[in-house]
N, C-alpha and C positions, 0 to 999 in steps of 0.2 A: 747300767749296763744290761741288766736282765730285761728291762722293758724294751730297750732299743733292739736287743737281740731277738726278742719275741716278735716285735713289729716287723723287723726285716724278714723273719721266717714267714710270717703271715703274708707279707707282700709278695714274696717269691712263690710260696707254695700255693696259696689261694689264687694269686694272679695267674700262675701257669695253668692251674686246673680250669679256671674260667676261660683262659685263652684257648684251651683245647676245645671247649664248647663253641667259643666265638669263631675261631678260624674255620672249623668244619661247617658251621652254619653258613658262613660266608661262601665257602666252596660249594655248598648245596643251594646257593641262591636264596637264602632266607634273610629277611631284613631283621637286624638286631637293633633294638631301640636303646638299650642301656647295658653297659659293661661296668659292674660295680664290684669293688673290693670293699667288703664290710657292709653293714646294715645300718639303718637308722638315718639320722640327719646327715645331709651331704656337707662334707668339708671342702671338697674341691671337685670341679667339673670342667670338662672340655668337650666341645662339639663343633664340627665344621658346618658350613652352610650348604653342603651338598645335599641333594635329595636323599631321603632315607638314611642319613648319616647316623652313626652310633654316638651316643653320649657316654663318655668315659668318666667314671665317678669314683671318688674315694669317700667312704662314709665313716661315721663316728665309732661304730661298734665293730672292732676288728676280729670277728669270730666267724668269718665266712665270706661269701660273696655270691653273686648271681649274674647271669646273662639273661636279660629280658628280651624276648623276641616278639614280633607282631604275631597276633593270634586272633582269628576271627571270633573265637568263643569268648574273648574278653575285651575285644575292641569293637567300637561302633563307627559307622560312617567312614569305612575304609574306601580308598580309591581302588580302581581296578588293578593298578600296579602293586599297591600294598597287599591286596588280597592274594595276588599271584605269588607274592613273596612271604606270605604268612606261614608260620611253622606248621599249623594243623592242616594246611592245604598240600603239604608235601607227601610224597610216598612214604610208606612205613619204614623202608630201609634207610631213607635219608634221615628221618626223625630219630631212628634208633642210633644211627651213626653219630648224630649230634649229641645224644645223651651219653653214649659210652665214651665219647672223645675226652671228656673231663677226667675221669679216672685213668684212662690210658695215658693222658698227658702226665699225670703224677708218676706213673711207673717209668715213663720215658725220661722224665727229669731225674729220677733217682738213678737210672742207668747212666745218664750223662755225667752226673756228679761222681759216681763211682768210677767210671771210665777215666775221668780226669784225675781222680785221686790215685788210682793204681798207676797211671802213666807217670805221675809226678814222683814216684819212688817214696811212698810214705814210710815213716818209722814204724816198725812192727816189733812184737816180742814173740819169741819162740814159745811153743806150748810146753814149757817146763813146769812141772807140778810142785805144789806145796805138799807138805806131809799130810796124807789123807786122815780125816777124822777117824777116831776109833770106831770100829764096827761098821764103817761105811763099806760099800761094795768094793771100792778100789783097795782099801786096806786088807779086806779079806782075800782079795785076789793077789796080794803081794806087792802092790805098787808102793813105792817109797818116795820121800822127798828127793827132788833132783831128776826123777825120771822124765824123759822127753817124749811126747807123742809125735810120731812122724808119719803115721798113716791111719786112715779111718775107712771102715767098710760096714755097710749095713749087714746085719745077720739074717741070712735066709731062714724061713720058717722050718721047723723040724730039723735043725742042725746044731752042732756044738761049735762050729766056727773054727775048729782047730785044724782039721785035715782037708778043709775045702780050699779050692783054688780061687780065693776071693780077689776081686778087683778093688784095690785100695786107692782112695784119693789121697794124694800127697798132702800132708799137713805141715806147712812151714810157719804158721803163726797161730797164736791163741785165738784170735778173732775167727779164723777159718774153722778151727776145731769147735768153738763155742756154738756156732750156728748149726753145724752138723749134729752136735749133741742135742741141741734143742729140738731139731727135727725128729730125731729118733725118740726122744723122751715123750714129746707130745703125740707122736704116732704110736707110742707104747710098743716100740719094736727094739729088739736087741741090736747090739753092734759089736764090732771087734776093733781093737786098737793095736797098731804096731808101735811098740814102746822100746826106746833105747835106754837101757839101764847103764848107770855109770860104771859098774864093776862086773857085769855079767852078760854083756852083749844085748842083742835085740830079741824080743819075744812078742808073741801075740797074747793079748789079754781080752777075754770074752766077757761081755756084759749081756747075759742071755735075756730072753723075753720075759720070763717070770720076774726077774730082778727089776727090770725097767717098769713093769706093770705094777710092782709093789710100791713104787715111789708115791709119796704124798705130794700132790701138785700144789697144795696150799702152803707148803713149807719150802725151805731152801733145798732145791733139787740137786744143785751142784754139791752141796755139803753131804747130802745123802749118798750121792755117787762117790764122793771122795775125790772129785776132780776139780781142783782150784788152781789158779795161776800162782806161780811162785811169787813170794813177796820181795825176793831179791832179784830185781830186774836189771842190775848193772851189767851182767855178763850175757844177757839173753836178748838184748835189743839189737835190731839190725834194720838196714834200709832195704825195702822190697825193690828188686830190680827186675822188671819184666817188660816185654815189648808191647807193641800195639795190639797184636792179635791175642795175646794172652790177657791183656788188660780188658779187651772186649769180652772174652770168655769169662773172666773172673767177675766182671761187672754184671753180666747176665746171671751167673751162678748166685751171686749175693742177692740180687733182686728176687730171684726165685726162692732162695732159702728164707729170706725175711718174709716174703708174701706167704709162703707155706706155713711158717711158724705162726704168723699173725692169724691166718684162718683157723689153724688148729687151736690157738689160744682162745678165739671167740667160741669155738665149739666146746672147749673145756669149761668156759664160763657158763654156757647155756646148759651143760650137762651136770654142773655142780662140782666138777673135778677141781676147778680153780675158784679162787675167791674173788667176789666183786670188789674187794678192798684193793685189788691190784689195778683197778681202772684209774687213770689220771685225767684231770680236766684242764681247763685253761691255766689255772694257777700252777699246777704241776708241770705243764708243758713250758710255761714261761720260765719256771725255775730251771728246768733242764736246758732250755735255750741259753740262759745266762751262764750256767755252769760249763756248758760245752764251749761257749764263746770265750770264756776265761781260760779254758784249757788249750786254746789254739784253733787255727783254721781247720785242721784235719778233724778234730773232734766236732767242731760246729758243722762241717759238711756231713759227717757221719750222722749227726742229729737230724739234719735236713733230710737225709736219705730215709731214715726211719719214719719221720713224720709224713713225708711225701707218700711213701708206700702205704702207711696207715690211713692217710686221707683217701687214697685211691680205693683201698679195700672197704673203708667205712661207707663211701658213697656207692659202692656196689651192693650193699646190704639191701635185701628186698623190702625196704620200708618206704611207704609213701613219703613224699617230700625229699627223698634221696634219689639219685640217679638209678639205683637198683630197683626202686619201686616203679619208676617210669618204664624201665625195661620189662618188668612184670606185666604192666598194662599193655605194652607193645606185644608181648608174647600172647596174652589173652586175645588181643585184636587179631593177631596172625591166625590163631586157632578158630576164633568165632567168625572172622571175616568182617567184623565191624568194631569200631572203637568202643571202649568202655564209656558209659554215660558220665556227664559232668557231675551228676548227683552222687554216683558211686565214688568217683574220684575225690569229691569234696569230703564225703564221709570217711573214706580211707585215709585222707590227708589228716583229718582231725585225730584219728587213732594213731597215725604215724607221729604227729606232733606230740601227743601225750607220751608215746614211748620214748621219743628223743628227750623230752623234758625230764622224764624219770631217770634216764641214763645220765643226763647232764647233772641232775641233782645228786646222784650217787657219786659222780666224778668230783664235783665241787666239795661235797662232804668229805671225801677221801683226801682231797688236797688240803682242806682246812685241818683235818685230823693230823696229817703229817706235819703241817706247819706249826701247830701248837703242841703236839705230843711227840714229834720226831719220828 
């Protein structure tokens, strides 16, 4: 089940990413030689007899994919028609559009999944809290088991959040609250919660900037906050019932929140605030795919959303071999007025491959450590 779920995820997410490159290349009049899901030995291929037709391929190593376009820098003895449709012969803006189309396709796919999910009326749980850990921020602030969070607002700088006329976002589920909390924590910004107490009415609870900045990102941040979902979910589950327009808005909001948190997480890794032990590789992703599939279609779609956005962001990193690296070359070309030489590209690509191999090694090591040590 785990392997099948993983392969389906790769087929969908990588396929749609590469389809973004492919369809925009075709729109721009660029000849695409091969559309491949996976690397290495070819398991299946299909190609029509039309001139300049694309060969569609599924390869043996399901850890990515690629779209290979005709390029005069790597091809010889091209016809006049092939040369006119070569990638490197197109204007800079067309080439950049083709490059960025892959990551954008992943964000679009995540939005489509979320829109359909919200419109289907998924089962959610209210943001009812478990008993806060002793000495956590929530416990010190007076929150107790059974309190329900119903509103969230970012805390403006140099304010206590109590007397201000804040604009609160309605919180109807733990999922919505969780992403808002992660955004504030990783931004190291305070926030204010509207909390309904079982026996004393509603109140505002302030988590100020110094408290958030004191959190240790390498440990359980929700435990340090004292904000954890109630373990008794029998009375707090409900079916989300929203219309088309709110589903559109919610899907956009969630894609933005996940993307924002993902970028801040990368920043935390690079600055040493977070641990590299949190990185997952193919084994960890496959395990998550299997677990989410066993939990039902809603959980599996949620998993696809997370990985699709992560794939989009990862490919935008300014590393050679990734789409973001190509966009950096495009920016340099725009500034200099001429393309970066193939020698520089090849050297940068070697450095990029080394960086990717190091990150992959760390991720696989983390996966194996979790597998054998829990």
